[in-house]
GUKE-632177 format. One record per residue (C-alpha): x, y, z; chain; residue number from 1. Coordinates in nm, 4 decimals, padded with zeros to 6 digits. Example, Ala and Ser with C-alpha at 12.3 -4.5 7.8 and 13.67 -1.06 7.14 Angstrom:
c1 / c2 / c3 / cadena / num
01.2300 / -00.4500 / 00.7800 / A / 1
01.3670 / -00.1060 / 00.7140 / A / 2
//
This chain:
c1 / c2 / c3 / cadena / num
21.8462 / 16.8396 / 15.9378 / A / 1
22.1474 / 16.6485 / 15.8080 / A / 2
22.4962 / 16.7946 / 15.8134 / A / 3
22.7081 / 16.7104 / 15.5091 / A / 4
23.0870 / 16.7380 / 15.5292 / A / 5
23.3176 / 16.6947 / 15.2298 / A / 6
23.6848 / 16.6176 / 15.2870 / A / 7
23.9872 / 16.5150 / 15.0838 / A / 8
24.2347 / 16.3270 / 15.3049 / A / 9
24.3924 / 16.3585 / 15.6491 / A / 10
24.7464 / 16.2237 / 15.6632 / A / 11
24.7729 / 16.2940 / 16.0358 / A / 12
24.5105 / 16.3737 / 16.2993 / A / 13
24.2220 / 16.6038 / 16.2123 / A / 14
24.3415 / 16.9671 / 16.2011 / A / 15
24.2638 / 17.1555 / 16.5220 / A / 16
23.9892 / 17.3787 / 16.3806 / A / 17
23.8200 / 17.0868 / 16.2046 / A / 18
23.8338 / 16.8795 / 16.5244 / A / 19
23.6750 / 17.1687 / 16.7153 / A / 20
23.3935 / 17.1989 / 16.4611 / A / 21
23.3307 / 16.8241 / 16.4694 / A / 22
23.2957 / 16.8391 / 16.8472 / A / 23
23.0383 / 17.1152 / 16.8071 / A / 24
22.8494 / 16.9411 / 16.5263 / A / 25
22.8482 / 16.5797 / 16.6466 / A / 26
22.6076 / 16.5833 / 16.9384 / A / 27
22.4809 / 16.2253 / 16.9168 / A / 28
22.7672 / 15.9786 / 16.9495 / A / 29
22.6064 / 15.6400 / 16.9733 / A / 30
22.6579 / 15.4854 / 16.6277 / A / 31
22.9491 / 15.5439 / 16.3878 / A / 32
22.9078 / 15.3779 / 16.0463 / A / 33
23.1971 / 15.3415 / 15.8014 / A / 34
23.0837 / 15.2761 / 15.4432 / A / 35
23.3615 / 15.1147 / 15.2398 / A / 36
23.4298 / 15.1914 / 14.8746 / A / 37
23.4959 / 14.8265 / 14.7828 / A / 38
23.2494 / 14.5833 / 14.9378 / A / 39
23.3849 / 14.2513 / 14.8073 / A / 40
23.7196 / 14.0884 / 14.8962 / A / 41
23.8598 / 14.4012 / 15.0626 / A / 42
23.7754 / 14.3223 / 15.4244 / A / 43
24.1335 / 14.3530 / 15.5513 / A / 44
24.1807 / 14.6915 / 15.3844 / A / 45
23.8402 / 14.8103 / 15.5013 / A / 46
23.9209 / 14.7087 / 15.8589 / A / 47
24.2521 / 14.8955 / 15.8472 / A / 48
24.1028 / 15.2225 / 15.7251 / A / 49
23.8073 / 15.1892 / 15.9604 / A / 50
24.0454 / 15.1710 / 16.2574 / A / 51
24.2619 / 15.4521 / 16.1185 / A / 52
23.9825 / 15.7057 / 16.0868 / A / 53
23.8066 / 15.5966 / 16.4027 / A / 54
24.1324 / 15.6718 / 16.5858 / A / 55
24.1316 / 16.0240 / 16.4402 / A / 56
23.7898 / 16.0833 / 16.5962 / A / 57
23.9133 / 15.9456 / 16.9275 / A / 58
24.2215 / 16.1701 / 16.9172 / A / 59
23.9848 / 16.4632 / 16.8558 / A / 60
23.7956 / 16.3715 / 17.1741 / A / 61
23.5006 / 16.2067 / 16.9975 / A / 62
23.4133 / 15.8527 / 17.1042 / A / 63
23.1216 / 15.6422 / 16.9861 / A / 64
22.9340 / 15.3747 / 17.1781 / A / 65
22.8970 / 15.1453 / 16.8757 / A / 66
23.0819 / 15.1273 / 16.5427 / A / 67
23.0485 / 14.9141 / 16.2320 / A / 68
23.1759 / 14.8683 / 15.8775 / A / 69
22.9378 / 14.8413 / 15.5840 / A / 70
23.0677 / 14.6012 / 15.3195 / A / 71
22.9664 / 14.2566 / 15.1968 / A / 72
22.9875 / 14.1121 / 15.5471 / A / 73
22.6417 / 14.2684 / 15.5877 / A / 74
22.3295 / 14.1820 / 15.3966 / A / 75
22.1610 / 14.4658 / 15.2094 / A / 76
21.8950 / 14.4846 / 15.4770 / A / 77
22.1553 / 14.4956 / 15.7563 / A / 78
22.3507 / 14.7662 / 15.5727 / A / 79
22.0415 / 14.9804 / 15.5223 / A / 80
21.9458 / 14.9452 / 15.8874 / A / 81
22.2989 / 15.0298 / 16.0056 / A / 82
22.3166 / 15.3445 / 15.7942 / A / 83
21.9652 / 15.4506 / 15.8901 / A / 84
22.0506 / 15.4190 / 16.2601 / A / 85
22.3959 / 15.5805 / 16.2335 / A / 86
22.4594 / 15.9121 / 16.4064 / A / 87
22.7733 / 15.9713 / 16.2000 / A / 88
22.8203 / 15.8163 / 15.8563 / A / 89
23.1683 / 15.8083 / 15.7016 / A / 90
23.1688 / 15.7458 / 15.3242 / A / 91
23.5242 / 15.6367 / 15.2559 / A / 92
23.7736 / 15.7039 / 14.9800 / A / 93
23.8598 / 15.4636 / 14.7008 / A / 94
23.7357 / 15.4075 / 14.3473 / A / 95
23.4518 / 15.6572 / 14.3059 / A / 96
23.2270 / 15.4939 / 14.0416 / A / 97
23.2706 / 15.1523 / 14.2045 / A / 98
23.1613 / 15.2911 / 14.5390 / A / 99
22.8562 / 15.4545 / 14.3847 / A / 100
22.7504 / 15.1265 / 14.2252 / A / 101
22.7690 / 14.9542 / 14.5644 / A / 102
22.5675 / 15.2337 / 14.7250 / A / 103
22.2945 / 15.1773 / 14.4673 / A / 104
22.3172 / 14.7976 / 14.4761 / A / 105
22.2723 / 14.7948 / 14.8529 / A / 106
21.9969 / 15.0575 / 14.8463 / A / 107
22.2094 / 15.2950 / 15.0521 / A / 108
22.1631 / 15.5842 / 14.8099 / A / 109
21.8008 / 15.6206 / 14.9172 / A / 110
21.8837 / 15.5789 / 15.2867 / A / 111
22.1549 / 15.8445 / 15.2696 / A / 112
21.9378 / 16.1003 / 15.0911 / A / 113
21.6819 / 16.0675 / 15.3714 / A / 114
21.9341 / 16.0678 / 15.6555 / A / 115
21.9189 / 16.3310 / 15.9296 / A / 116
22.2562 / 16.2761 / 16.0949 / A / 117
22.6109 / 16.3797 / 16.0112 / A / 118
22.7420 / 16.2464 / 15.6809 / A / 119
23.1125 / 16.2832 / 15.6067 / A / 120
23.2529 / 16.1934 / 15.2665 / A / 121
23.6264 / 16.1604 / 15.2085 / A / 122
23.7720 / 16.1783 / 14.8558 / A / 123
23.5548 / 15.9349 / 14.6567 / A / 124
23.2862 / 15.9689 / 14.9227 / A / 125
23.2901 / 16.3474 / 14.8873 / A / 126
23.2646 / 16.3249 / 14.5083 / A / 127
22.9672 / 16.0896 / 14.5328 / A / 128
22.7838 / 16.3159 / 14.7780 / A / 129
22.7438 / 16.5806 / 14.5081 / A / 130
22.4454 / 16.6391 / 14.2851 / A / 131
22.6906 / 16.6048 / 13.9947 / A / 132
22.9794 / 16.3650 / 14.0603 / A / 133
23.2863 / 16.4548 / 13.8537 / A / 134
23.5521 / 16.1841 / 13.8352 / A / 135
23.8685 / 16.3087 / 13.6643 / A / 136
24.1850 / 16.1407 / 13.5427 / A / 137
24.3595 / 16.4218 / 13.7306 / A / 138
24.2278 / 16.2595 / 14.0480 / A / 139
24.3666 / 15.9199 / 13.9344 / A / 140
24.0437 / 15.7758 / 13.7951 / A / 141
24.0960 / 15.5392 / 13.5031 / A / 142
23.8765 / 15.7554 / 13.2839 / A / 143
23.6755 / 16.0715 / 13.3150 / A / 144
23.3190 / 16.0064 / 13.4274 / A / 145
23.0422 / 16.2509 / 13.5103 / A / 146
22.7138 / 16.1255 / 13.6549 / A / 147
22.4337 / 16.2175 / 13.8912 / A / 148
22.5545 / 16.1562 / 14.2465 / A / 149
22.3684 / 16.1273 / 14.5749 / A / 150
22.2598 / 16.4911 / 14.5652 / A / 151
22.3335 / 16.5524 / 14.9334 / A / 152
22.5083 / 16.8775 / 14.8394 / A / 153
22.5041 / 17.1029 / 14.5354 / A / 154
22.8852 / 17.1165 / 14.5323 / A / 155
23.1135 / 16.9191 / 14.3016 / A / 156
23.4658 / 16.8680 / 14.4341 / A / 157
23.8101 / 16.7716 / 14.3103 / A / 158
23.9828 / 16.6083 / 14.6108 / A / 159
24.3618 / 16.6137 / 14.6593 / A / 160
24.3697 / 16.9380 / 14.4633 / A / 161
24.7131 / 17.0625 / 14.3541 / A / 162
24.6924 / 17.4382 / 14.3024 / A / 163
25.0433 / 17.4507 / 14.1582 / A / 164
24.9720 / 17.2077 / 13.8763 / A / 165
24.6154 / 17.2691 / 13.7589 / A / 166
24.5563 / 17.0382 / 13.4631 / A / 167
24.4004 / 17.1249 / 13.1290 / A / 168
24.1337 / 16.8648 / 13.2072 / A / 169
24.0136 / 17.0588 / 13.5124 / A / 170
24.0251 / 17.3931 / 13.3334 / A / 171
23.8190 / 17.2551 / 13.0460 / A / 172
23.5651 / 17.1018 / 13.2826 / A / 173
23.5364 / 17.4336 / 13.4648 / A / 174
23.3781 / 17.5822 / 13.1543 / A / 175
23.0749 / 17.3590 / 13.2118 / A / 176
23.0872 / 17.2948 / 13.5876 / A / 177
23.1826 / 17.4943 / 13.8948 / A / 178
23.4354 / 17.2730 / 14.0758 / A / 179
23.5732 / 17.3176 / 14.4260 / A / 180
23.9385 / 17.2184 / 14.4527 / A / 181
23.9661 / 17.0512 / 14.7921 / A / 182
24.3221 / 17.0202 / 14.9224 / A / 183
24.4170 / 16.7561 / 15.1782 / A / 184
24.3348 / 16.8554 / 15.5393 / A / 185
24.0561 / 17.0844 / 15.4128 / A / 186
23.6800 / 17.0455 / 15.4570 / A / 187
23.3523 / 17.1915 / 15.3363 / A / 188
23.0689 / 17.1863 / 15.5905 / A / 189
22.7104 / 17.2220 / 15.4651 / A / 190
22.4510 / 17.2806 / 15.7361 / A / 191
22.1066 / 17.4422 / 15.7283 / A / 192
22.1750 / 17.5994 / 15.3907 / A / 193
22.5047 / 17.7527 / 15.5043 / A / 194
22.8449 / 17.6523 / 15.3653 / A / 195
23.1630 / 17.6762 / 15.5721 / A / 196
23.5149 / 17.6338 / 15.4336 / A / 197
23.8104 / 17.5093 / 15.6385 / A / 198
24.1647 / 17.4802 / 15.5052 / A / 199
24.2937 / 17.5370 / 15.1534 / A / 200
24.0038 / 17.5377 / 14.9082 / A / 201
23.9911 / 17.6755 / 14.5549 / A / 202
23.7113 / 17.7340 / 14.3074 / A / 203
23.7476 / 17.6533 / 13.9386 / A / 204
23.4978 / 17.8358 / 13.7232 / A / 205
23.5076 / 17.9401 / 13.3579 / A / 206
23.8750 / 17.8509 / 13.3141 / A / 207
23.9762 / 18.0556 / 13.6204 / A / 208
24.1158 / 17.9347 / 13.9525 / A / 209
24.0625 / 18.1330 / 14.2722 / A / 210
24.1441 / 18.0486 / 14.6322 / A / 211
23.8461 / 18.1015 / 14.8602 / A / 212
23.9719 / 17.9584 / 15.1904 / A / 213
24.2978 / 17.8978 / 15.3710 / A / 214
//
């Protein structure tokens, strides 16, 4: 069964507890697949972030035999095959709706929903993994958008959550949706029906904000 991990951002190496959990969860370490958020004309940026996050795995003691980037340097068929064969899939940060359109255009949405490996979404990637993807202006989207996401998890997240300055936008949305405020360096791990929280995580529900993990 697939393991789905939602993250916000890691400015340094993976936190110790998260690195320990990754070492326990990631058993197969042959293929690491990095799915970009922008497929066209962003190769240099994609390469930079690919190397950055791959180094975080290496510093956590996790090394892969083969690694690749999914963007427009692959055909749709090559991208689908790479994701299907990946042991660990990293869905990167960036512009959330744009990334989702690429996932659909390349047919990766269907591949991901049938995947049995470890899927890690960061920021935009985490938002798109949800059954309901909530893109807020609070999270620096150009406009608020709510749409059906990949459905890998039944958890909608607000990455880069600032518990000190909770916006009216988020409070209003919490009347209709239960939103998990995911601070940087935090993670939500969904495995076999269980949900594990690491780091500072809040829940916004019915205009109330409550911390559920630290």
